[in-house]
C-alpha positions in Angstrom: 0.0 0.0 0.0 1.3 3.5 -0.9 1.9 6.1 1.7 -0.4 9.2 1.5 2.6 11.3 0.3 3.4 8.8 -2.5 -0.2 9.0 -3.6 0.0 12.8 -3.7 3.3 12.6 -5.5 1.9 10.2 -8.2 -1.2 12.5 -8.8 1.0 15.7 -9.1 3.4 13.9 -11.4 0.6 12.8 -13.6 -0.8 16.3 -13.8 2.6 17.7 -14.5 3.5 15.2 -17.2 0.1 14.4 -18.8 -1.8 17.7 -18.2 -4.4 15.6 -16.4 -7.3 17.3 -14.7 -6.7 17.6 -11.0 -10.1 16.3 -9.9 -10.0 13.3 -12.2 -6.5 12.3 -11.3 -7.2 12.7 -7.6 -10.4 10.7 -7.7 -8.8 7.9 -9.7 -5.9 7.6 -7.2 -8.1 7.8 -4.1 -10.5 5.2 -5.5 -7.5 2.8 -6.1 -6.0 3.1 -2.6 -7.5 1.9 0.8 -6.7 5.2 2.6 -8.4 6.3 5.8 -10.6 9.4 5.8 -7.8 11.4 7.5 -5.3 10.3 4.9 -7.7 11.0 2.0 -8.2 14.5 3.3 -4.4 15.0 3.6 -3.8 13.8 0.1 -6.5 16.1 -1.3 -5.1 19.1 0.7 -1.5 18.4 -0.4 -2.4 17.9 -4.1 -4.6 21.0 -4.4 -2.4 23.1 -2.2 0.8 22.3 -4.1 -0.9 22.9 -7.4 -2.5 26.3 -6.5 0.7 27.6 -4.9 3.1 26.3 -7.6 4.2 29.7 -8.8 4.9 30.8 -5.2 6.7 27.5 -4.4 8.9 27.6 -7.5 10.1 31.1 -6.6 11.0 29.9 -3.1 12.9 26.9 -4.4 14.8 28.9 -7.0 16.2 31.1 -4.3 18.5 28.2 -3.3 19.3 26.7 -6.8 21.9 27.6 -9.3 19.5 26.8 -12.2 15.8 27.5 -12.9 13.3 24.9 -11.7 12.4 24.1 -15.3 15.8 22.3 -15.6 14.9 19.9 -12.8 13.5 16.4 -13.4 9.8 16.3 -13.0 10.1 13.9 -10.0 12.6 16.2 -8.2 10.5 19.3 -8.8 7.4 17.5 -7.6 9.1 16.4 -4.4 10.5 19.9 -3.8 7.1 21.6 -4.3 5.4 19.1 -2.0 8.0 19.6 0.7 8.0 23.4 0.4 4.2 23.5 0.5 4.1 21.5 3.7 6.8 23.7 5.3 5.2 27.0 4.3 1.4 26.4 4.3 0.6 23.3 6.4 1.0 24.3 10.1 0.4 20.9 11.6 3.2 19.2 9.6 6.6 19.0 11.5 9.4 20.5 9.5 11.5 17.4 10.0 8.7 15.2 8.5 8.2 17.5 5.5 12.0 17.5 4.7 12.7 13.8 5.4 9.6 12.5 3.6 10.5 14.6 0.5 14.0 13.2 0.5 12.5 9.7 0.8 10.2 10.4 -2.2 13.1 11.2 -4.6 15.0 8.1 -3.3 12.1 5.8 -3.9 11.2 7.3 -7.3 14.4 6.8 -9.2 16.1 10.1 -8.2 18.4 9.2 -5.4 21.0 11.5 -7.0 18.9 14.5 -5.9 18.5 13.5 -2.3 21.2 15.9 -1.1 19.8 18.8 -3.1 16.2 18.2 -1.9 17.4 18.1 1.7 19.5 21.2 1.4 16.9 23.3 -0.4 14.0 22.4 1.9 16.1 23.1 5.0 16.8 26.6 3.7 13.1 27.1 2.9 12.2 26.0 6.4 14.7 28.4 7.9 13.9 31.4 5.8 10.1 31.2 5.3 8.3 32.8 2.4 10.4 35.2 0.3 8.8 37.7 -2.0 10.1 40.2 -4.6 11.1 43.5 -3.0 9.0 45.8 -5.3 5.2 45.6 -5.5 3.8 45.3 -9.0 2.7 42.6 -11.4 5.6 40.3 -10.6 5.2 40.7 -6.9 1.4 39.9 -7.0 2.1 37.0 -9.4 4.5 35.4 -6.8 2.5 36.2 -3.7 -0.8 34.9 -5.1 0.6 32.2 -7.4 -1.0 33.7 -10.5 0.7 34.0 -13.9 1.8 37.6 -14.6 -0.3 37.8 -17.8 -3.4 37.0 -15.9 -2.8 39.6 -13.2 -2.3 42.1 -16.0 -5.5 41.1 -17.7 -7.5 41.5 -14.5 -5.8 44.8 -13.7 -6.5 46.2 -17.2 -10.1 45.0 -17.1 -11.2 45.6 -13.5 -8.5 47.9 -11.9 -5.6 46.9 -9.7 -7.5 46.6 -6.4 -10.0 44.1 -7.9 -7.2 42.3 -9.7 -5.4 41.7 -6.4 -8.5 40.7 -4.6 -9.5 38.2 -7.4 -6.0 36.7 -7.3 -6.2 36.4 -3.5 -9.7 34.9 -3.6 -8.4 32.2 -6.0 -6.4 30.6 -3.2 -7.7 28.2 -0.6 -10.4 26.3 -2.4 -14.1 27.1 -2.8 -17.2 26.5 -0.8 -19.5 23.7 -1.8 -23.0 24.9 -2.7 -26.1 22.8 -3.2 -29.2 23.6 -5.2 -32.4 22.5 -3.4 -34.5 20.3 -5.6 -37.7 22.3 -5.2 -39.6 19.6 -7.0 -39.2 17.3 -4.0 -38.3 19.4 -0.9 -37.8 22.9 0.5 -34.6 24.6 1.7 -35.7 24.2 5.3 -36.5 20.5 4.9 -33.3 19.8 3.2 -31.3 21.7 5.8 -32.9 19.5 8.5 -32.2 16.4 6.5 -28.5 17.3 6.1 -28.2 18.3 9.7 -29.5 14.8 10.7 -26.6 13.3 8.8 -24.1 15.6 10.4 -23.8 18.2 7.7 -24.1 21.9 8.6 -25.2 24.4 6.0 -26.6 27.9 5.6 -28.6 29.7 3.0 -26.6 31.6 0.4 -27.0 35.4 0.4 -28.5 35.7 -3.1 -30.8 32.7 -3.3 -32.8 31.0 -0.6 -32.7 27.7 -2.5 -28.9 27.7 -2.5 -27.3 26.1 0.5 -23.6 26.6 1.4 -22.0 23.7 3.2 -19.7 24.4 6.1 -17.9 21.1 5.6 -18.3 18.9 2.6 -17.4 15.2 2.8 -18.6 12.6 0.3 -22.0 14.0 -0.7 -22.9 10.8 -2.7 -23.0 8.9 0.6 -25.8 11.0 2.0 -29.4 9.8 2.1 -30.5 13.2 0.7 -28.4 12.6 -2.3 -29.9 9.2 -3.0 -33.3 10.7 -2.5 -32.6 13.3 -5.2 -33.1 16.3 -2.9 -30.2 18.4 -4.3 -27.5 18.7 -6.9 -24.1 20.5 -6.5 -24.1 23.9 -8.2 -22.3 27.1 -7.3 -24.3 30.2 -6.5 -23.1 31.9 -9.7 -24.4 29.2 -11.9 -27.7 29.2 -10.0 -28.0 33.0 -10.6 -27.4 32.4 -14.3 -30.5 30.1 -14.3 -32.5 32.7 -12.3 -31.6 35.3 -14.9 -33.1 33.1 -17.7 -36.6 33.5 -16.2 -37.9 30.2 -17.6 -41.4 29.3 -16.5 -43.7 26.3 -16.7 -44.6 25.4 -20.3 -41.6 27.1 -21.9 -39.5 25.4 -24.5 -35.8 25.8 -23.5 -32.6 25.0 -25.2 -29.5 24.5 -23.1 -26.8 24.6 -25.8 -23.7 23.5 -23.9 -25.4 21.6 -21.1 -23.2 18.8 -19.7 -23.0 17.8 -16.9 -26.5 19.3 -16.7 -26.6 21.5 -13.6 -28.2 24.5 -15.3 -30.8 22.3 -17.0 -31.7 20.7 -13.7 -32.2 24.1 -12.0 -34.1 25.5 -14.9 -36.4 22.5 -14.9 -37.1 23.2 -11.2 -38.0 26.8 -12.0 -40.3 25.4 -14.7 -42.0 23.1 -12.1 -41.1 20.2 -14.4 -43.6 21.4 -17.0 -42.6 22.2 -20.6 -39.6 21.0 -22.6 -35.8 21.4 -22.2 -33.4 20.2 -24.9 -30.0 19.7 -23.3 -27.1 19.5 -25.7 -23.4 18.6 -25.8 -20.9 18.0 -28.5 -19.8 14.8 -27.0 -22.3 11.9 -26.9 -20.6 10.3 -23.8 -21.3 13.4 -21.7 -25.0 13.2 -22.3 -25.3 10.3 -19.9 -24.3 12.7 -17.1 -27.4 14.7 -17.9 -29.7 11.7 -18.3 -28.5 10.1 -15.0 -28.7 13.4 -13.1 -32.3 14.1 -14.3 -33.4 10.6 -13.4 -32.0 11.0 -9.8 -33.7 14.3 -9.4 -37.0 13.1 -10.8 -37.0 15.5 -13.7 -38.9 14.3 -16.8 -38.9 17.3 -19.2 -35.2 17.1 -20.2 -34.3 15.4 -23.4 -30.7 15.2 -24.7 -29.2 15.9 -28.1 -25.6 15.5 -29.4 -24.9 18.8 -31.1 -22.1 21.1 -32.2 -23.3 24.4 -30.8 -21.4 26.5 -33.4 -23.4 25.1 -36.3 -27.1 25.6 -36.9 -29.2 22.5 -36.4 -32.4 22.5 -38.4 -33.9 19.8 -36.2 -34.1 22.1 -33.2 -37.3 23.8 -32.1 -37.7 27.5 -31.8 -37.3 28.3 -28.2 -38.8 30.7 -25.6 -35.5 30.7 -23.6 -32.0 29.7 -24.5 -29.0 29.0 -22.1 -25.7 29.6 -23.9 -23.1 28.8 -21.4 -20.1 28.6 -23.7 -16.8 26.8 -23.4 -14.3 29.2 -21.8 -10.9 29.8 -20.3 -12.3 29.2 -16.8 -10.5 32.2 -15.3 -13.3 32.5 -12.7 -13.0 29.0 -11.3 -9.3 28.8 -10.7 -9.9 28.1 -7.0 -11.8 24.9 -8.1 -9.4 23.9 -10.9 -5.9 25.2 -9.9 -4.3 23.8 -13.1 -6.0 26.6 -15.0 -3.1 28.8 -13.6 -0.8 27.2 -16.1 -2.8 28.1 -19.2 -1.0 30.0 -21.9 -2.4 33.4 -22.5 -2.2 32.8 -26.3 -4.4 29.7 -25.8 -7.1 31.9 -24.1 -7.0 34.4 -27.0 -8.3 31.7 -29.4 -11.6 31.3 -27.6 -13.7 34.4 -28.4 -14.2 33.4 -32.1 -15.5 30.0 -31.0 -17.7 31.6 -28.4 -19.1 34.1 -30.8 -20.0 31.4 -33.4 -21.9 29.4 -30.7 -23.8 32.6 -29.6 -24.6 33.4 -33.2 -25.9 29.9 -34.0 -27.9 29.7 -30.7 -29.6 33.1 -31.4 -31.1 31.6 -34.5 -33.4 29.3 -32.5 -34.9 32.2 -30.4 -38.5 33.1 -30.8 -39.5 36.8 -31.1 -39.8 38.1 -27.6 -37.7 35.2 -26.4 -34.6 35.6 -24.0 -31.1 34.2 -24.5 -28.7 34.1 -21.6 -25.0 34.1 -22.6 -22.6 33.1 -19.8 -19.1 32.0 -19.0 -17.2 31.1 -15.9 -14.3 33.3 -17.0 -13.3 36.8 -15.9 -12.1 38.1 -19.2 -13.8 40.9 -21.1 -12.7 39.4 -24.5 -14.9 36.3 -23.7 -17.7 38.3 -22.1 -18.9 41.8 -22.8 -16.9 42.2 -26.0 -18.8 39.2 -27.4 -22.1 40.6 -26.5 -21.3 44.1 -27.7 -20.2 42.7 -31.1 -23.3 40.6 -31.4 -25.7 43.5 -30.6 -23.8 45.7 -33.1 -24.2 43.1 -35.8 -27.8 42.1 -35.0 -30.2 45.0 -34.7 -33.2 42.6 -34.1 -31.8 41.9 -30.6 -31.7 44.1 -27.5 -29.9 43.9 -24.2 -31.8 43.3 -20.9 -30.8 44.2 -17.4 -29.7 41.0 -15.6 -30.8 40.7 -11.9 -30.7 44.4 -11.1 -30.8 43.6 -7.3 -27.3 42.2 -7.5 -24.4 44.6 -6.8 -22.1 45.3 -9.8 -18.4 45.5 -9.3 -18.1 49.0 -10.9 -20.2 50.9 -13.4 -23.9 50.1 -13.7 -24.3 47.7 -16.6 -27.0 45.5 -18.1 -24.8 42.4 -17.8 -23.6 41.0 -14.5 -20.0 40.1 -13.7 -19.8 38.0 -10.5 -16.5 38.1 -8.6 -15.4 35.8 -5.8 -14.3 38.6 -3.4 -17.6 40.6 -3.9 -20.3 37.9 -4.4 -18.7 34.9 -2.5 -19.2 32.8 -5.7 -17.3 31.7 -8.7 -16.2 34.3 -11.1 -19.0 34.4 -13.7 -20.4 36.6 -16.5 -24.1 36.7 -17.3 -25.7 38.7 -20.1 -29.3 38.5 -21.3 -30.5 39.5 -24.8 -34.1 39.5 -26.2 -35.2 39.1 -29.8 -37.3 42.2 -30.6 -41.0 41.4 -31.1 -41.2 44.0 -33.9 -38.2 42.5 -35.8 
């Protein structure tokens, strides 16, 4: 049986070498090892913590090297990062254990030659603590908050330096788990009581009474309330996106990029399970996630369709409401997916044309007077307001609507809504609503 640190090492190495998704790599490893609850929690904390603090950790390590960390073997760098993270950010780990176990990792993973280096570097990290650049600026904030410099600059240019720093800070430390109450089967108060009876404490989210924030989230699939289909996991931002759609009983709704289906489920609840929702995904295999989720929640109005959202589909019905939650850079959910920090800025720049093509094709299904909600989980104007501005400029038969006017905007008053972690206690999210003019 592997030690917890060896499991964490294997997960981080797989992410480093294969660009694996952190949640998938972690779940696969934990499912394969007979670890205790305490050890599973330790592995999860070590993996996610080391990932999200990687830029900060590399800066610490490089203070005591004669070469950049990029020159190190992946196994050696992984062991150093893990050791440095334990020393600097895990208070309950003795320094001696963090150093000695990291040395053991390189020895047992075909890198005995680096044992002396790992020992020396980590002892200096332990002695000196966190070191930061002297002058404040993009580089300083990049190191302090473990965010690539290009991303800090993007946020600074878009939202101002104060917001940029607060977004970067809020991207550390993980995210709350939020549940959507299945109003077809229960109420928020009844679900709260059910969860409390199983040892789970929760509170109502600020912006929606049917969103419950868990204080501590273990394995939700083991709960009776999960088996009974009383909730699904969905961040507050995503729930507000569904609220902005305003779907009602009897509507025909298209959910263009639906999998794994959370927005379709919440929309069906707003519709009281009356009407029709066509939930789409470009990959047929992901449609099962939607089907299985709908079945567990007792939702019968959702049908699935394999579909490329960027191409018009003549088989689709004209819709009263359309959800267009497009593929994006994910710059608003870094706290949930820390590997997003390592994206190349040039890769992000390719997305807007794809997003615009999906919006344009989706708008073709909207009835006169119908409403389309365009959304991303990215904090990047090029993926958000610039897309909507371009669309409205090129399509005079559509108009912008005010999205949830009761929600605080981060700056100037706008029709669209940009949700930010440090302001709204949610994922970073963009929501815009447009309507096809009745007189068009």
